[in-house]
C-alpha positions, 0 to 999 in steps of 0.5 A: 610102465611097459611091463604093466601094459604087457601084463594087461595085454596078456591078461586080456588075451587070456580072458578073451580065450575063456569067452564063450563066443556064439556060433556063426548060426547063432550070430546070424539068428541074433542079427536077424532078430535085431534087424527085424525088431528094429524095423518093426519098432521104427514102423510102430514109431512112424505110425504113432508120429503120423497119428500125433501129427494128424491129431495136432493138425486137426486141433490147430487147423480144425 
């Protein structure tokens, strides 16, 4: 059992060495994109929610 775990960890380490990791600049750019996209999407959903609540209140109360 221990030999299998050791082999697995060695193969995993070798595979991680072959991965093409992004540079620091690429990581910053991708992270910024995700944050901005998430904020814009949250704003969009908030506007939709406000609109639906307004319409429903107009129908129920109106």
